C-alpha positions in Angstrom: -12.5 16.6 -15.6 -10.5 17.7 -12.7 -8.7 15.1 -10.4 -10.3 13.4 -7.5 -8.5 13.2 -4.0 -8.2 9.9 -2.2 -6.0 8.7 0.8 -4.2 5.3 1.3 -2.6 4.0 4.3 -0.6 0.7 5.0 -2.3 -1.6 7.2 -1.2 -2.2 10.8 1.2 -4.4 12.2 1.6 -8.4 11.6 3.9 -11.1 13.2 5.7 -11.4 9.6 6.4 -7.6 9.7 8.0 -7.9 13.0 10.3 -10.7 11.7 10.9 -8.6 8.5 9.4 -11.4 6.3 8.1 -10.6 2.8 4.3 -11.0 2.9 2.9 -10.6 -0.6 0.0 -12.2 -1.3 0.3 -14.6 2.0 -2.9 -13.7 4.2 -1.2 -12.9 7.5 -3.6 -11.5 10.2 -2.5 -8.3 12.3 -1.0 -9.5 15.7 -1.7 -7.9 19.3 0.0 -4.8 18.4 -1.3 -4.2 15.0 -4.9 -4.5 16.6 -4.2 -2.3 19.3 -2.5 0.4 16.9 -5.4 0.3 14.3 -7.9 0.7 17.3 -6.2 3.7 18.4 -6.1 5.5 14.8 -8.6 8.0 14.0 -8.6 9.2 10.0 -7.8 12.9 9.5 -10.4 15.0 8.0 -11.6 15.1 5.3 -10.8 11.4 4.6 -12.6 10.3 8.0 -16.1 11.0 5.7 -14.6 9.3 2.6 -15.8 5.9 1.4 -13.7 3.2 2.8 -11.8 0.7 0.7 -9.6 -2.1 1.5 -7.4 -4.7 0.1 -9.0 -8.3 0.2 -6.0 -9.4 2.4 -7.1 -9.8 6.1 -4.5 -7.8 7.4 -5.4 -4.6 5.6 -9.3 -5.3 6.2 -9.1 -6.0 9.9 -7.5 -2.5 9.9 -9.9 -0.7 8.0 -12.6 -2.2 10.2 -11.2 -1.1 13.4 -10.2 2.7 12.2 -12.3 5.4 13.7 -14.5 6.6 12.8 -16.3 3.4 12.3 -17.6 2.9 8.7 -18.7 0.1 6.1 -15.8 -1.5 4.3 -15.7 -2.1 0.7 -13.1 -4.7 -0.8 -11.1 -3.8 -3.9 -9.1 -6.4 -5.3 -6.6 -3.8 -7.0 -5.3 -2.8 -3.5 -3.8 -6.1 -2.8 -0.2 -6.5 -1.9 2.9 -7.2 -4.5 2.8 -11.0 -4.9 6.5 -11.8 -4.0 5.8 -15.6 -5.6 8.4 -17.9 -4.3 10.3 -15.4 -2.1 7.3 -14.8 0.3 8.0 -15.7 4.0 11.9 -14.9 3.3 13.5 -12.0 4.6 15.6 -9.8 2.5 18.7 -10.2 4.3 18.1 -14.4 3.8 17.4 -14.1 0.2 20.7 -11.9 -0.5 22.6 -14.9 1.0 20.6 -17.9 -0.3 19.8 -16.7 -3.7 22.8 -14.6 -3.8 23.7 -13.0 -7.1 20.3 -13.7 -8.8 18.6 -11.6 -6.0 21.1 -8.8 -6.1 20.6 -8.6 -9.9 16.6 -8.8 -9.4 16.7 -5.8 -6.9 18.9 -3.5 -9.3 16.2 -3.8 -11.8 14.1 -1.3 -9.9 10.0 -1.2 -11.3 11.1 -4.5 -13.1 12.1 -6.3 -10.0 10.3 -9.7 -11.0 10.4 -12.7 -8.2 9.8 -16.0 -9.3 6.2 -16.5 -9.6 5.1 -13.2 -8.7 4.6 -9.4 -9.8 7.1 -6.7 -10.4 6.1 -3.3 -9.5 5.5 -2.1 -12.7 2.9 -4.5 -13.0 1.4 -3.6 -9.6 1.6 0.4 -10.9 -0.4 -0.5 -13.9 -3.3 -2.1 -12.0 -3.1 0.9 -9.6 -3.3 3.3 -12.6 -6.4 1.6 -13.8 -7.9 1.9 -10.4 -7.4 5.5 -10.0 -8.5 6.2 -13.3 -11.9 4.7 -12.1 -11.8 6.9 -8.8 -11.6 9.9 -11.0 -14.4 8.8 -13.3 -16.7 8.3 -10.2 -16.0 11.6 -9.0 -16.1 10.5 -5.4 -13.0 10.7 -3.1 -11.9 7.4 -0.9 -9.6 6.3 1.4 -8.0 3.0 1.1 -6.2 0.2 3.6 -3.4 -1.1 1.2 0.1 -2.4 1.7 4.0 -1.4 1.5 4.9 -2.4 -1.8 1.6 -1.3 -3.2 1.7 2.0 -1.7 5.6 2.2 -3.1 4.2 1.5 -6.8 1.7 3.9 -6.2 4.6 6.6 -5.3 6.5 5.6 -8.5 3.3 6.1 -10.4 2.9 9.6 -8.9 6.4 10.6 -9.0 8.2 9.0 -11.7 10.4 7.1 -9.5 12.2 4.2 -11.1 12.9 2.2 -8.0 16.4 1.9 -8.9 17.8 4.5 -6.2 15.9 6.0 -3.3 12.9 7.1 -3.0 11.6 10.7 -3.9 9.7 11.1 -0.7 10.3 9.1 2.6 6.9 7.2 3.8 5.9 7.0 7.4 4.0 3.5 7.4 1.9 4.8 10.2 0.6 7.9 8.8 -2.0 8.5 5.9 -1.0 9.4 2.5 -3.0 11.9 0.0 -3.1 11.9 -3.6 -5.2 13.1 -6.5 -6.5 10.7 -9.2 -6.9 11.9 -12.6 -9.0 10.5 -15.4 -6.1 9.1 -17.4 -4.8 6.8 -15.0 -2.1 9.5 -13.6 -1.5 10.3 -10.2 -0.4 13.2 -8.2 1.0 13.5 -4.9 -1.3 15.9 -2.5 0.1 15.4 1.0 2.1 12.8 2.4 2.7 11.5 6.1 -0.2 13.0 7.5 -0.7 11.9 11.3 -3.5 10.2 12.5 -5.8 11.6 15.0 -6.1 9.8 18.4 -9.1 7.7 18.8 -11.3 8.7 21.8 
């Protein structure tokens, strides 16, 4: 069995994005800027013809609904954001001050960064590996709307990045990223940072 392509993108902007707060599983909506941006995004070929999946969180779901061309959206729980647990709602800058050395130590752990009551990137990587294996098994390409930390974990899965240093590839969060899902749960990079077409 050969690999199956899929595309993934981050949801459009929320107020918490603009405030640089960790959102995690907090179900924040798109703001006016995000709504306008998502309405203007048209998926590039061939993703414009693929089945559309979304994280269950409303900021991703709404983005998936607004993308052009219009299409039905299927909710996929595996695409949800990484849980930041007790640190949700805070900014990284604030956590570095208020939590101090404990937070700085957590940041240095890379894939094993684990917020109190939350998930580590390694945990997210494992669930996305299981999800990608189902894509490969079904044999049908999909386009998915997800979240920044989840997509970073997917990049780590594809490249072997340990998250302890800079990423192997710089991702543009207003573009589409193409990968290939393999039956064993592995993922390969296809094309990154593919621009949207402008919706008519």
